[in-house]
C-alpha positions, -999 to +999 in steps of 0.1 A: -258-005+204-258+029+180-288+048+186-297+067+156-326+099+157-344+102+123-368+133+123-382+127+156-377+088+157-355+064+172-338+033+148-326+005+170-311-021+151-306-047+175-286-084+164-304-113+179-299-149+176-315-172+152-341-178+167-356-150+171-353-131+134-388-147+126-403-126+157-377-092+142-394-095+103-428-094+123-421-061+138-409-030+124-375-014+132-383+017+124-406+045+137-404+075+125-438+103+134-446+134+111-473+160+118-497+160+083-505+194+068-537+192+084-523+194+116-537+157+118-518+137+154-483+118+144-486+078+136-460+057+133-448+042+099-439+009+088-432+006+053-391+018+055-367-013+045-358-033+076-319-043+083-307-075+088-272-090+104-269-128+088-246-150+107-217-140+077-221-105+091-229-088+053-258-064+060-289-074+040-318-049+033-353-063+036-387-046+026-415-054+052-439-075+050-466-057+067-475-021+067-494-009+092-529+008+079-535+044+077-557+055+110-580+073+082-583+040+061-576+057+036-552+038+007-551+056-023-560+094-033-549+128-022-552+127+008-524+096+012-498+110-013-500+143+018-496+120+044-466+105+034-438+106+057-410+104+034-403+110-001-386+082-016-353+102-023-356+112+014-362+076+026-333+070+001-309+087+011-315+084+046-318+043+046-280+044+027-262+070+053-274+038+079-264+011+058-231+028+056-229+034+093-233-001+100-213-012+077-184+007+089-196-006+128-195-045+117-162-040+098-148-024+130-158-053+141-150-078+124-110-064+125-115-065+164-123-100+156-097-110+136-072-096+161-088-110+192-082-144+173-047-141+160-038-135+197-061-169+206-038-187+178-006-164+194-013-174+224-019-211+218+011-212+200+033-203+229+015-229+257+020-255+232+057-243+226+067-246+262+047-280+267+070-293+243+101-271+254+094-283+293+089-323+277+124-320+262+141-309+293+122-335+315+137-361+289+170-350+288+171-348+325+159-382+333+186-393+303+214-376+322+205-394+356+201-424+340+233-425+329+253-417+357+237-447+379+251-466+349+280-451+359+284-453+393+273-489+395+298-500+373+324-481+389+314-502+429+315-533+407+354-526+398+355-516+432+341-550+445+357-567+425+395-554+435+391-559+468+376-596+467+410-608+442+437-592+471+418-605+502+416-638+488+451-635+478+461-626+515+443-654+523+461-678+500+495-667+519+485-673+549+473-706+542+507-713+531+525-695+560+503-716+583+510-753+570+549-745+563+545-742+601+529-768+608+549-790+588+581-775+608+566-783+644+559-819+630+596-824+614+602-812+654+581-835+671+598-865+657+626-857+657+623-849+695+608-890+696+635-901+681+657-925+703+681-928+679+708-898+692+730-905+662+697-899+641+690-870+664+719-854+659+723-858+627+687-839+614+681-818+644+706-787+623+687-783+596+656-780+613+668-759+638+678-739+609+647-739+584+632-729+621+652-699+619+646-684+585+612-691+590+612-672+616+633-651+597+599-645+573+579-617+583+538-628+575+519-593+565+485-596+588+471-565+579+443-566+555+456-558+520+424-535+513+400-511+532+369-532+542+353-496+532+338-486+495+345-448+485+314-430+483+326-401+461+295-371+459+288-372+419+291-343+392+250-335+385+263-299+382+251-305+344+221-323+356+210-288+379+219-264+347+195-283+328+174-285+357+180-245+357+175-243+318+137-256+318+125-225+323+149-209+305+133-205+266+157-202+235+165-176+212+142-167+190+151-172+145+155-143+128+121-129+119+109-130+080+097-096+070+069-094+046+063-074+016+047-045+008+009-053+007-008-029-019-028-005+002-007-005+035+007+033+033-005+071+038+012+101+029+032+100+060+032+064+083+038+025+067+022-005+083+045-034+082+042-070+088+060-099+096+056-134+108+078-158+130+087-199+135+060-216+155+093-228+181+104-196+192+090-172+215+093-135+214+090-111+245+085-077+219+100-073+188+119-042+175+118-026+143+145-005+123+140+018+094+155+040+076+153+059+046+168+062+012+185+088-004+205+093-030+236+105-010+272+109-025+297+082-027+323+096-009+298+106+017+311+093+051+276+101+072+259+067+081+220+070+074+201+073+105+185+048+119+154+046+136+136+025+158+101+008+174+092-017+201+063-033+195+047-065+211+033-076+184+040-093+141+032-056+126+035-023+133+024+012+117+056+038+114+044+073+115+063+109+114+073+098+078+082+113+044+059+110+017+069+090-017+098+080-002+116+043-003+126+028+037+145-003+043+135-022+069+140-049+095+135-065+124+145-083+154+129-106+178+135-106+217+130-129+250+145-135+281+170-155+267+185-129+243+183-113+208+177-131+176+197-122+143+184-099+122+153-103+094+164-101+054+157-064+044+128-048+031+118-025+009+085-001+014+070+028+002+052+059+017+020+073-008+032+097-036+024+133-030-004+146-053+005+152-084-002+191-101-022+200-129-005+218-160-039+240-164-021+255-195-019+222-216-053+209-204-089+209-234-120+203-236-148+199-260-184+189-257-179+156-256-144+149-234-116+164-214-080+161-216-059+160-185-025+164-185+002+173-151+030+171-138+042+141-114+057+157-080+076+133-068+113+123-071+107+084-072+087+071-097+044+063-092+032+032-104-002+050-118-027+075-113-060+075-106-083+108-121-122+118-101-149+137-115-175+150-099-203+173-115-209+204-103-241+216-092-262+242-106-259+265-072-219+256-075-218+229-048-198+196-058-216+165-062-201+135-050-173+112-072-194+106-108-168+081-122-126+075-110-104+065-144-080+038-130-046+026-133-036+058-161+002+050-168+012+087-180+010+121-170-017+126-191-059+111-193-087+116-220-123+118-208-156+115-227-180+140-209-216+145-209-223+179-233-233+207-213-220+202-177-195+215-156-169+188-131-147+194-114-117+170-123-091+154-092-061+133-100-044+111-072-005+097-079-006+058-071+022+036-061+020+001-036+016+019-007-016+038-018-032+061-040-026+101-032-044+132-018-063+146-045-047+174-067-053+209-066-087+209-087-093+219-121-126+232-134-135+212-169-169+223-186-183+209-218-204+238-234-175+248-261-139+236-267-113+249-250-079+250-253-045+268-245-018+284-271+013+260-277+039+289-265+070+265-273+057+267-313+057+304-312+082+329-337+106+347-310+089+381-319+053+375-307+043+372-266+011+368-245-012+380-219-009+363-184-044+342-188-025+328-225-054+345-245-044+372-263-015+375-283+009+402-285+035+414-321+054+440-305+070+471-333+102+469-319+125+437-342+143+414-323+181+412-343+185+367-354+207+364-330+186+370-303+158+348-318+155+315-299+149+294-328+143+251-321+126+221-347+092+236-332+095+272-335+078+287-365+106+308-387+092+328-410+058+330-404+049+348-370+027+323-355+017+301-332-005+271-328-030+255-305-034+225-288-067+212-295-080+185-281-078+152-301-113+147-306-127+135-342-162+163-336-172+197-340-155+224-323-158+259-327-139+290-312-139+328-321-114+354-329-117+391-317-091+413-345-092+447-354-092+468-386-048+475-384-039+438-383-031+417-407-036+387-398-037+342-406-059+321-383-075+287-394-058+251-386-027+233-394-013+197-396+009+198-353+033+188-385+027+214-411+066+236-416+080+260-390+099+277-422+065+281-446+038+309-440+004+293-430-021+283-463+011+285-486+014+246-481-010+218-482-008+211-441-026+243-427-059+263-442-063+295-428-082+329-432-058+361-445-060+401-440-044+423-459-043+459-456-042+475-492-041+514-492-073+509-516-098+485-489-095+454-468-087+419-489-095+386-476-076+355-485-090+320-469-056+302-486-046+266-485-016+254-506-011+287-516-043+291-533-080+308-526-112+313-540-120+351-555-143+360-529-150+400-516-161+407-482-177+440-479-176+445-443-152+433-419-155+411-392-143+422-359-150+389-341-146+356-367-159+320-356-139+288-372-165+262-367-144+225-373-163+190-379-143+162-385-171+144-400-183+168-424-143+176-431-149+211-431-138+242-420-162+271-419-152+312-411-184+333-400-189+368-397-204+365-356-213+398-353-235+396-386-241+358-382-232+359-415-213+332-436-173+338-450-159+309-468-160+268-459-130+243-466-140+211-477-116+185-467-115+155-451-081+152-425-065+127-427-048+139-390-058+157-361-052+195-368-046+222-345-059+260-339-032+281-354-030+323-353-006+347-370+000+382-373+018+396-401+021+433-382+023+444-351-004+442-340-032+420-315-063+393-317-076+380-287-087+339-291-119+330-274-132+296-265-148+275-237-181+293-257-209+269-270-210+273-308-236+293-326-271+269-343-261+284-375-224+274-374-232+238-384-263+240-397 
């Protein structure tokens, strides 16, 4: 139970059985005591929202059905306004805070309950597998013993049959010997009783000879077979092995490692999950992982493999490299042995924060263009741009908007005029979002841009902040000039990166009387070997020094109207209006309109700046346009 003190009161959130919910609604769950302005005593207030927990464990807010009457009996008027305990904004903010904390508690309990349920199911499955395993062993032992009994009974039957046959043969031989002996005795008696001497002498000799031959025959009077049965010990070693194996579970099969799930990583950790076949019993798992790095093909060094031992089917691996790819596999172990390794899976940690390229960002009163670098060696899936509005006191408010699934390293965001925003960028892969990048502050009071130094003529140089352009006295030889297709070659000029938004844009340029210059706008593909204003892709104001006066021209396609400016402008304002198709020039110090080009721009244009002789000019942008600029 969590107790939260709210302005001297106590909030008790009690989860009760369903039959007590009605009584809970009748009594308020939040009380707060306050002293009013007149020093009145504290009172209980029951007009706040009440929390309740549904059976599906989601939070619900209900307005209280009953409210305590005012102690003074006043229901409206100035006194009741003074005695309000919570203003609407305060009550709402505190309610949101308490609700978020309760939601966090409910989420923790749901996660814990899910973990307990997973353990319960795992234990139940393990005991079920053990029961099946024991029953199978019991059946195998019974089958083996039955087979041994049948084999032993068959052996005894064969031994019995052989003994009886031997004894029966010997019995027949003894009977034949007795019959022969009896016959000889009877013959001898008949001869002895004979009265005829001649017949006696004639038959006595053959009979004596037969008796002699019979007496020479030896009769085997020993038993032909043993009367005892052989009782050898049965070989039940395999049965003993089977009995011993009842308490031995088979080695588990190879686990199945799951693919990486979204938002399962941080910059230095990975959450890995796997599964196992239902018939296996496991004592613990060993998770192996190694980082995939770009190593030479001829390298003999084997990658370092780390190992973690866990008992669950999930593991959080820590102390990893950011934005790195890891190869993982897992084995299962029980008392019998170790399973084969699972198939290897590829996981990635969260990327490093991107790096915002501040000098390539631009903005206007209604939008901002943010550019950044990935900062990661491995590719990322997308980027998220977060922006929060800055308060008047300079503090940052909460995130007001997030632009997700940005595929490239730039994003244009629609904003509100006259605000200041703090903008961050996160890199996102399947593991999750990175930490925030360094913050960039964007103001929508005016148009802001940086110079595209990659388009600059080699004779130009720039100040540290990138807004002052210098053309030195020393001429560079052509051989020392690094020229390419995007660099101005004839005109000593540079373009600026104006945000591609069709609206109104305003900026100012500070110049001096001794510098010849050209300032205006041009298409991005304007000819680099041509002067600004001398073609149909650029519009500019030109300042020319002559012995007699300062001459100003407003050039487009080589043509300029006949205008004369009497006061040399020191600070020139440029107002670009895409909707009207105009580009206007002003003397800022005098608030004087100088000239307006009328043109329906077919494409987006970029500010351009050129120095026709050694000197310098300074660009001022991000400032609010004066009222006279777009009249």
